[in-house]
Backbone as a printed PyTorch tensor [residue, N CA C, xyz], in Angstrom:
tensor([[[-51.0530,  14.4880,  31.2370],
         [-52.4460,  13.8530,  30.5750],
         [-53.3340,  14.8230,  31.0490]],

        [[-53.4100,  14.9800,  32.8250],
         [-54.6240,  15.9250,  32.9030],
         [-54.5310,  17.5930,  32.4370]],

        [[-53.6660,  17.8060,  32.1570],
         [-53.2100,  19.1450,  31.9980],
         [-54.0790,  19.2220,  30.6040]],

        [[-53.3160,  18.8990,  29.9040],
         [-54.0040,  18.2740,  27.9600],
         [-55.1070,  18.0690,  28.2430]],

        [[-56.1580,  17.0380,  29.0100],
         [-57.2000,  17.1190,  29.4270],
         [-58.0090,  17.8850,  29.5470]],

        [[-57.4480,  18.9870,  31.0310],
         [-58.1140,  20.3040,  31.4630],
         [-58.2640,  21.0420,  30.1380]],

        [[-57.1080,  21.3570,  29.5810],
         [-57.6130,  22.4530,  28.8420],
         [-58.1280,  21.8040,  27.2980]],

        [[-58.5700,  21.0230,  27.0020],
         [-59.6220,  20.0470,  25.9420],
         [-61.0480,  21.0980,  27.1190]],

        [[-61.3890,  20.8230,  28.5240],
         [-62.3770,  20.6980,  28.9250],
         [-63.3020,  22.5490,  28.4980]],

        [[-64.5550,  22.6220,  28.4490],
         [-65.2760,  23.1220,  28.1340],
         [-65.0100,  24.5010,  29.7710]],

        [[-65.4900,  25.9850,  29.5400],
         [-65.5710,  26.9540,  30.6710],
         [-67.0860,  26.4930,  30.9770]],

        [[-67.6500,  27.3380,  31.7850],
         [-68.9050,  27.2090,  31.7710],
         [-69.9660,  28.1650,  31.0820]],

        [[-69.1960,  29.3410,  30.2340],
         [-69.5420,  29.5090,  29.0170],
         [-70.0300,  28.5570,  28.4580]],

        [[-68.8770,  27.8480,  28.0940],
         [-68.6910,  26.8220,  27.1050],
         [-70.0540,  25.9260,  26.9740]],

        [[-69.8480,  25.2090,  28.7590],
         [-70.7520,  24.5740,  28.2260],
         [-72.2430,  24.4120,  28.1870]],

        [[-72.7960,  25.7700,  28.7560],
         [-73.7970,  26.4080,  28.5700],
         [-74.8320,  25.8920,  26.9500]],

        [[-74.2240,  26.4420,  26.1510],
         [-75.1990,  25.6960,  25.1890],
         [-75.2620,  23.4790,  25.0580]],

        [[-73.7850,  23.2740,  25.2430],
         [-74.4400,  22.0720,  25.2570],
         [-75.3900,  21.7400,  26.1990]],

        [[-75.9070,  22.0810,  26.7100],
         [-76.7080,  21.7860,  28.1970],
         [-77.8530,  21.5810,  27.4450]],

        [[-78.4430,  21.2520,  26.7930],
         [-80.0330,  20.9570,  26.1750],
         [-80.8560,  20.5500,  26.8340]],

        [[-80.7740,  19.7990,  28.5810],
         [-81.6190,  19.5430,  29.0280],
         [-82.0100,  20.6860,  30.3150]],

        [[-80.9970,  21.2780,  31.0260],
         [-80.9610,  21.5390,  31.9000],
         [-80.6360,  22.6380,  31.9750]],

        [[-80.5450,  23.2710,  30.9580],
         [-79.5540,  24.3610,  30.8470],
         [-80.2520,  25.7930,  31.4460]],

        [[-81.3370,  25.9190,  31.4110],
         [-82.0570,  26.9510,  32.2470],
         [-82.1870,  26.8820,  33.7810]],

        [[-82.3270,  25.5390,  34.4260],
         [-82.2460,  25.1520,  35.8280],
         [-80.8660,  25.1590,  36.0360]],

        [[-79.8480,  25.3600,  35.2680],
         [-78.3090,  25.1100,  35.7740],
         [-78.1660,  27.0080,  35.9420]],

        [[-78.5370,  28.3030,  34.8930],
         [-78.3710,  29.1920,  34.6390],
         [-78.9200,  30.0660,  35.8140]],

        [[-80.5600,  29.4370,  36.5050],
         [-81.1030,  29.8520,  37.4380],
         [-80.3320,  30.0280,  38.7540]],

        [[-80.2420,  28.7790,  39.1080],
         [-79.4080,  28.1730,  40.2590],
         [-77.4170,  29.2110,  40.3230]],

        [[-77.4170,  29.0040,  39.1300],
         [-75.4140,  29.9390,  39.2740],
         [-76.3470,  31.7360,  39.2950]],

        [[-77.4850,  32.0390,  38.7900],
         [-78.1180,  33.2120,  39.0020],
         [-78.1650,  33.3130,  40.9840]],

        [[-78.8780,  32.3420,  41.3920],
         [-78.7870,  32.6910,  42.4770],
         [-77.7660,  32.6240,  43.9970]],

        [[-76.5390,  32.1410,  43.4070],
         [-75.5460,  32.5690,  44.2040],
         [-74.3260,  33.5650,  43.8560]],

        [[-73.9480,  33.6310,  45.1190],
         [-72.9520,  34.4390,  44.8040],
         [-71.5340,  34.0020,  44.7630]],

        [[-70.6750,  35.0260,  44.2100],
         [-69.4530,  34.5500,  44.2580],
         [-68.4530,  34.0270,  45.2670]],

        [[-68.1710,  32.6360,  44.9330],
         [-67.5560,  31.7840,  46.4520],
         [-66.3340,  32.0410,  46.4660]],

        [[-65.6070,  31.4920,  47.8570],
         [-64.3790,  31.6420,  48.5480],
         [-63.5010,  30.5450,  47.3330]],

        [[-62.2690,  30.7970,  47.2940],
         [-61.2850,  30.0200,  46.6100],
         [-61.2760,  28.4520,  47.4430]],

        [[-61.0390,  27.5340,  47.4710],
         [-60.9570,  26.1800,  48.1050],
         [-59.5710,  26.7540,  48.4840]],

        [[-59.0060,  26.0210,  49.7990],
         [-57.9390,  25.5690,  49.8290],
         [-56.9360,  24.4160,  48.8010]],

        [[-55.8800,  25.0280,  48.8090],
         [-54.6780,  24.8340,  48.3450],
         [-54.8590,  23.8720,  46.4690]],

        [[-56.1410,  23.6940,  45.6280],
         [-56.6970,  23.5340,  44.7080],
         [-56.3960,  25.2430,  43.7660]],

        [[-56.0100,  24.8650,  42.5610],
         [-56.1970,  25.7790,  41.8970],
         [-56.7420,  26.2760,  40.8730]],

        [[-57.3330,  24.7430,  40.3320],
         [-58.6560,  24.4500,  39.1940],
         [-58.7900,  23.5370,  39.5550]],

        [[-59.8640,  22.9560,  38.1470],
         [-60.7210,  21.7390,  38.7200],
         [-61.2640,  21.3420,  37.3670]],

        [[-61.5890,  19.7970,  37.3000],
         [-61.8620,  19.3200,  36.0380],
         [-62.8800,  18.3250,  36.6050]],

        [[-64.2060,  19.0370,  36.3030],
         [-65.3030,  18.1840,  36.7000],
         [-65.8870,  17.1890,  35.0960]],

        [[-66.3900,  15.9960,  35.7280],
         [-66.9150,  15.0900,  34.4880],
         [-68.5380,  15.4220,  34.5780]],

        [[-69.0290,  15.7890,  33.8930],
         [-70.8240,  15.5900,  34.0000],
         [-71.2420,  15.5880,  33.0120]],

        [[-72.8980,  15.7450,  33.5150],
         [-73.4650,  14.7810,  31.8770],
         [-75.3260,  16.2820,  31.9830]],

        [[-75.5860,  16.4580,  31.1020],
         [-76.9420,  17.4100,  31.2580],
         [-78.0460,  16.6210,  31.8980]],

        [[-78.4110,  15.4060,  31.7540],
         [-79.4780,  14.5490,  32.6020],
         [-79.3280,  14.3320,  34.1290]],

        [[-77.7100,  14.3990,  34.6580],
         [-77.9670,  14.4500,  35.7330],
         [-78.4420,  15.6040,  36.9050]],

        [[-79.5250,  15.1220,  37.7790],
         [-79.3940,  16.1690,  38.7020],
         [-78.4020,  16.7500,  39.2600]],

        [[-77.1440,  15.8510,  39.9510],
         [-76.3880,  16.2310,  41.0250],
         [-75.8770,  16.9550,  40.1460]],

        [[-75.1940,  16.3980,  38.7820],
         [-74.4710,  17.8950,  37.6660],
         [-75.3900,  19.0590,  37.5710]],

        [[-76.7330,  19.0180,  37.6000],
         [-77.2660,  20.4130,  37.6950],
         [-76.9610,  21.0230,  38.9210]],

        [[-77.0800,  20.6460,  40.1810],
         [-76.7330,  21.3010,  41.8330],
         [-74.7760,  21.8040,  41.4110]],

        [[-74.4140,  21.0370,  40.6960],
         [-73.0020,  21.2690,  41.3960],
         [-71.9880,  21.9350,  40.2970]],

        [[-72.2280,  22.2650,  38.6580],
         [-72.0430,  23.0730,  37.8500],
         [-71.5450,  24.0710,  38.1840]],

        [[-73.1400,  24.9170,  38.5280],
         [-73.4990,  26.2310,  39.4470],
         [-72.3240,  26.6240,  40.1460]],

        [[-72.3200,  26.2990,  41.2000],
         [-71.2260,  26.1720,  42.4720],
         [-69.9800,  25.8670,  41.6490]],

        [[-69.1260,  25.1190,  40.9230],
         [-68.3270,  24.9930,  40.8840],
         [-67.8590,  26.2530,  39.5190]],

        [[-69.0150,  26.8320,  39.1470],
         [-68.8760,  28.0050,  37.7990],
         [-68.3880,  29.1580,  39.0840]],

        [[-68.9950,  29.0610,  40.4120],
         [-69.0820,  30.4180,  40.9180],
         [-67.6730,  30.2810,  42.0520]],

        [[-67.2770,  29.4590,  42.3460],
         [-65.8560,  29.5290,  43.0350],
         [-64.8500,  30.2650,  42.2190]],

        [[-64.0860,  30.9380,  43.1260],
         [-62.7770,  31.5820,  42.4430],
         [-61.5950,  30.5580,  42.2690]],

        [[-62.1240,  29.8640,  41.1370],
         [-60.8000,  28.9140,  40.5060],
         [-61.2440,  28.4080,  38.9860]],

        [[-60.3850,  28.1860,  38.2980],
         [-60.4860,  28.1610,  37.1410],
         [-61.2870,  26.2060,  37.1100]],

        [[-62.0830,  26.5860,  35.9820],
         [-63.0980,  24.9020,  36.0840],
         [-62.9660,  25.1330,  34.8260]],

        [[-62.8240,  23.1610,  34.4310],
         [-63.0310,  22.9800,  32.9470],
         [-64.0760,  21.8810,  33.0840]],

        [[-64.9870,  21.7240,  32.0880],
         [-66.1560,  20.6390,  32.0890],
         [-65.9430,  19.9490,  30.9730]],

        [[-66.2610,  18.2190,  31.2030],
         [-66.2260,  17.6230,  30.1290],
         [-67.2430,  16.5910,  30.5180]],

        [[-68.1280,  16.1990,  29.1790],
         [-68.9680,  15.2080,  29.6550],
         [-68.6240,  13.8560,  29.7910]],

        [[-69.0140,  13.0860,  30.7650],
         [-68.2940,  12.0350,  31.1430],
         [-68.1030,  10.8590,  30.3850]],

        [[-69.8130,  10.5000,  29.0820],
         [-70.1570,   9.5460,  28.0180],
         [-69.2500,  10.2400,  26.3430]],

        [[-68.3420,  11.3890,  26.6980],
         [-67.8310,  12.1380,  25.4740],
         [-66.4120,  11.5300,  25.7230]],

        [[-66.1530,  11.6330,  27.0080],
         [-64.8090,  10.5370,  27.7350],
         [-63.8870,   9.8000,  28.2470]],

        [[-64.6140,   8.6700,  27.5670],
         [-64.6240,   7.3370,  28.5370],
         [-63.8710,   6.8150,  29.2960]],

        [[-61.7650,   7.7060,  28.7590],
         [-60.8120,   7.4200,  28.7240],
         [-60.8280,   7.5790,  30.3910]],

        [[-61.5340,   9.1560,  30.3880],
         [-61.4070,   9.4760,  32.3540],
         [-62.4790,   8.9240,  32.8800]],

        [[-63.7300,   8.6740,  32.5340],
         [-64.5700,   8.2310,  33.0640],
         [-64.1270,   6.9760,  34.0120]],

        [[-63.6020,   5.6110,  33.1580],
         [-62.9330,   4.8750,  33.4270],
         [-61.6590,   5.2180,  34.8830]],

        [[-60.9110,   6.3030,  33.8500],
         [-59.6600,   6.6040,  35.0460],
         [-60.6920,   6.6780,  36.4330]],

        [[-61.6350,   7.5970,  36.5410],
         [-61.7730,   7.7900,  37.7300],
         [-63.2740,   7.1380,  38.0860]],

        [[-62.9830,   5.5410,  38.2520],
         [-64.0690,   4.9960,  38.3470],
         [-64.1210,   5.1550,  40.2450]],

        [[-65.2310,   4.5050,  40.8150],
         [-65.5040,   4.9850,  42.1110],
         [-66.8860,   3.3680,  42.3120]],

        [[-65.7230,   2.3320,  43.1200],
         [-67.1090,   1.2700,  43.4170],
         [-67.0830,   0.3560,  42.1160]],

        [[-66.8370,   0.8920,  41.2320],
         [-67.2940,   0.1010,  39.6280],
         [-67.7940,   0.5860,  38.9730]],

        [[-68.4780,   2.2550,  39.2580],
         [-69.6450,   2.8370,  38.6130],
         [-68.4950,   4.2540,  38.3020]],

        [[-69.0350,   4.6170,  37.1660],
         [-68.1750,   5.8250,  36.0820],
         [-69.5730,   6.8580,  36.9570]],

        [[-69.1740,   7.4740,  38.1730],
         [-70.0680,   8.1470,  38.5410],
         [-69.6280,  10.1040,  38.3060]],

        [[-70.8980,  10.1930,  37.7720],
         [-71.2450,  11.7880,  37.8790],
         [-71.8610,  12.5460,  38.6950]],

        [[-71.8010,  13.4650,  39.3660],
         [-71.2050,  14.4200,  39.0970],
         [-69.1570,  13.9100,  39.6690]],

        [[-67.9730,  13.8470,  38.9640],
         [-66.6820,  13.3850,  39.7280],
         [-65.3680,  14.7680,  39.1700]],

        [[-64.9780,  15.5780,  40.2340],
         [-64.7100,  16.4390,  40.1780],
         [-63.1440,  16.4890,  41.0890]],

        [[-61.9060,  16.2930,  39.9410],
         [-61.0730,  16.3880,  40.3610],
         [-60.1330,  17.6930,  40.4120]],

        [[-59.3890,  17.8270,  41.9280],
         [-59.0180,  19.5670,  41.9360],
         [-57.9110,  19.1220,  41.9390]],

        [[-56.8590,  20.1190,  41.5150],
         [-55.5790,  20.2510,  40.7960],
         [-54.8940,  21.3540,  41.1900]],

        [[-54.0210,  21.1510,  41.3140],
         [-53.0170,  22.2960,  41.2460],
         [-52.4390,  22.9430,  40.8490]],

        [[-50.9370,  23.5930,  40.5600],
         [-50.3360,  24.6260,  39.4580],
         [-50.0870,  24.3740,  38.6530]],

        [[-49.8270,  23.0360,  38.7530],
         [-48.5580,  21.9960,  37.8920],
         [-49.8750,  21.0700,  37.0650]],

        [[-51.0570,  21.0240,  37.5200],
         [-52.1050,  20.1970,  37.1940],
         [-51.8790,  18.3200,  37.5650]],

        [[-51.4830,  19.0900,  38.5970],
         [-51.4840,  17.8280,  39.8120],
         [-52.7050,  17.1230,  40.5720]],

        [[-53.0410,  16.5280,  40.5380],
         [-54.0600,  15.5770,  41.1180],
         [-54.1570,  16.3930,  42.6450]],

        [[-55.2840,  16.8770,  43.1370],
         [-55.0510,  16.7890,  44.8250],
         [-56.1390,  16.2220,  46.0470]],

        [[-56.7330,  16.1860,  45.3080],
         [-58.3170,  15.4080,  45.3520],
         [-59.3510,  15.2120,  44.7000]],

        [[-60.0930,  14.1930,  44.6000],
         [-61.1600,  14.0950,  43.6430],
         [-62.5560,  13.2780,  44.7010]],

        [[-63.6090,  13.9970,  43.8140],
         [-65.1830,  13.7650,  44.8410],
         [-65.8750,  13.8220,  43.9930]],

        [[-66.7690,  12.6040,  44.4030],
         [-67.6340,  11.9070,  43.8780],
         [-69.1080,  12.3290,  43.8970]],

        [[-70.1910,  12.6130,  43.7620],
         [-71.5000,  13.0480,  44.3330],
         [-72.3240,  12.3590,  43.4210]],

        [[-73.4610,  13.0200,  44.9050],
         [-73.3620,  14.0200,  45.5830],
         [-73.3270,  13.8770,  47.0820]],

        [[-73.0820,  15.1210,  47.6170],
         [-72.9480,  15.9170,  48.7470],
         [-73.5860,  14.8430,  49.7690]],

        [[-73.1640,  14.1260,  50.7710],
         [-74.1200,  13.1870,  51.6750],
         [-75.1120,  14.0580,  52.2690]],

        [[-75.1160,  14.8850,  52.0280],
         [-76.2470,  15.6960,  52.9650],
         [-77.3590,  15.6350,  52.0570]],

        [[-77.2190,  15.6100,  50.0050],
         [-78.0790,  15.6040,  49.5640],
         [-78.8660,  13.6580,  49.4360]],

        [[-77.4150,  12.5330,  49.5620],
         [-78.4150,  11.4600,  49.6480],
         [-79.4850,  11.7510,  50.9700]],

        [[-78.8140,  12.0110,  51.6430],
         [-79.4630,  11.0970,  53.0290],
         [-81.1270,  12.1050,  52.9670]],

        [[-81.1770,  13.1010,  52.0270],
         [-82.5930,  14.3430,  51.9740],
         [-83.1280,  13.1680,  51.0740]],

        [[-82.3620,  12.5640,  49.8300],
         [-83.6140,  12.0410,  49.0410],
         [-83.5910,   9.9300,  49.8720]],

        [[-83.1820,  10.0260,  50.3110],
         [-83.1940,   8.5560,  50.9960],
         [-85.1700,   8.7460,  52.0470]],

        [[-84.4380,  10.4600,  52.5440],
         [-85.8780,  10.3960,  53.7140],
         [-86.9830,  10.9540,  52.7620]],

        [[-86.8800,  11.5170,  51.6530],
         [-87.4790,  11.6030,  50.7850],
         [-88.3280,  10.4940,  50.1840]],

        [[-87.5670,   9.7710,  49.8170],
         [-88.2040,   8.3820,  49.1770],
         [-89.0720,   7.6800,  50.0050]],

        [[-88.5670,   7.3860,  51.2590],
         [-89.2430,   7.0650,  52.2500],
         [-90.4900,   7.2920,  52.7720]],

        [[-90.3790,   8.4090,  52.1180],
         [-91.6890,   9.5760,  52.3410],
         [-92.9630,   8.9350,  51.5490]],

        [[-92.4370,   8.1850,  50.3750],
         [-93.1250,   7.6230,  49.0940],
         [-93.8120,   8.5400,  48.2820]],

        [[-92.9070,   9.7970,  48.0450],
         [-93.2230,  10.4450,  46.9870],
         [-92.7140,  10.1120,  45.4650]],

        [[-93.4080,  10.6440,  44.8050],
         [-93.6870,  10.6760,  43.4750],
         [-92.5000,  10.6270,  42.8750]],

        [[-91.8460,  10.1010,  41.3020],
         [-90.1640,  10.5300,  41.0670],
         [-90.4480,  11.7390,  41.0720]],

        [[-91.7010,  12.4580,  40.2330],
         [-91.3540,  13.7720,  39.9590],
         [-91.5600,  14.5620,  40.9120]],

        [[-92.1500,  14.7930,  42.2290],
         [-92.3290,  15.0970,  42.5620],
         [-91.0540,  15.1150,  44.1760]],

        [[-90.4260,  14.0210,  44.1220],
         [-88.4740,  13.8160,  44.4590],
         [-87.7940,  14.5740,  44.0190]],

        [[-87.9670,  14.8690,  42.6180],
         [-87.1710,  15.6570,  41.7600],
         [-87.4100,  17.0500,  41.6210]],

        [[-88.6590,  17.2440,  42.2180],
         [-88.6430,  19.2280,  42.5060],
         [-88.3660,  19.0990,  43.5230]],

        [[-88.6960,  18.3460,  44.7410],
         [-87.7160,  18.8780,  46.1340],
         [-86.9770,  18.8650,  46.0470]],

        [[-86.1430,  17.9120,  45.0250],
         [-84.8090,  17.9370,  45.5850],
         [-84.0690,  19.1830,  44.6130]],

        [[-84.5940,  19.6110,  43.5350],
         [-83.7830,  20.6500,  42.7480],
         [-84.3000,  22.2640,  43.5930]],

        [[-85.4260,  22.1780,  44.6100],
         [-85.5050,  22.9010,  45.5790],
         [-84.4770,  23.2180,  46.9860]],

        [[-83.8810,  22.1700,  47.1510],
         [-82.7800,  22.2240,  48.6020],
         [-82.1390,  22.4520,  47.5310]],

        [[-81.6200,  22.6010,  46.4130],
         [-79.8280,  22.7740,  45.8560],
         [-79.4910,  23.7260,  46.9230]],

        [[-79.8710,  24.9740,  47.2250],
         [-78.9650,  25.6670,  47.7920],
         [-78.6110,  25.5190,  49.4620]],

        [[-79.0880,  24.4110,  49.6070],
         [-78.4900,  23.5340,  50.6620],
         [-77.2610,  22.8760,  51.1090]],

        [[-77.7900,  22.0860,  49.3740],
         [-76.7920,  20.8870,  49.0240],
         [-75.2760,  22.0320,  48.3810]],

        [[-75.4630,  23.0750,  47.9820],
         [-74.0630,  23.9050,  47.8500],
         [-73.2040,  23.9620,  49.0620]],

        [[-73.7710,  24.1100,  50.1500],
         [-73.0930,  24.9100,  50.9640],
         [-72.5560,  22.9640,  51.0900]],

        [[-73.5260,  22.5160,  51.6220],
         [-72.7760,  20.4840,  52.0720],
         [-71.2540,  20.4370,  51.4000]],

        [[-71.6720,  20.2950,  49.8830],
         [-70.7600,  20.3610,  48.5800],
         [-69.7110,  21.0170,  49.0220]],

        [[-69.6570,  22.8120,  49.2170],
         [-68.1030,  22.9130,  49.6200],
         [-68.0110,  22.8180,  51.1590]],

        [[-68.4440,  22.5900,  51.8080],
         [-68.1770,  21.9940,  53.1600],
         [-67.1050,  20.2210,  52.5180]],

        [[-67.2580,  19.8260,  52.1270],
         [-66.8090,  18.3200,  51.3700],
         [-65.4070,  18.5490,  50.9070]],

        [[-66.0250,  19.6520,  50.1720],
         [-64.7730,  19.6510,  49.5050],
         [-63.2430,  20.5620,  50.2500]],

        [[-63.9380,  21.5520,  50.7090],
         [-63.0730,  22.2760,  52.0070],
         [-62.0220,  20.9820,  52.8950]],

        [[-63.2010,  20.4050,  52.8140],
         [-62.5080,  18.8310,  54.0830],
         [-61.2820,  17.7670,  53.3440]],

        [[-61.5100,  18.2390,  52.2650],
         [-61.0800,  16.5930,  50.4100],
         [-59.4770,  17.8010,  50.6870]],

        [[-59.4670,  19.0480,  50.4990],
         [-58.2750,  19.8000,  50.4820],
         [-57.6340,  20.1170,  51.5320]],

        [[-58.6480,  19.7580,  52.4470],
         [-57.3390,  20.1680,  54.0840],
         [-56.1850,  19.8150,  54.3530]],

        [[-54.8550,  21.0910,  54.3570],
         [-53.5650,  20.2480,  54.8310],
         [-53.7970,  18.9910,  55.7950]]])
């Protein structure tokens, strides 16, 4: 099943025209990232995303820059996958499923990285407005890219 669903997914280039809300932000972050090393054991990844989600806006470019085959599916257009990857009763985005050569699941990750969660808790405690909080969050994306990669490497370590 995962192999078929993976093949139905969008490449980064195929995803971009479908990003109506945050395409510019995704492309700008992508341009700032260098190509990234492959992850241990993973050959490909399937990512459930949504355009309105700030955590997806940061994860999409990182996934696209990895030396890894990646396909993206919109969570809300794929309720069967959303249900298959529920965590604690929630259909979280982004959800990334790392796959081996035979499309077998190696690990799954539900975003955002813990460093981003801690940042958001800290900034909320400072009393930032929702708009200021979102702007500060977007500015900190490079830091969270490193945190994301570290979490993925840990998940995939033998």
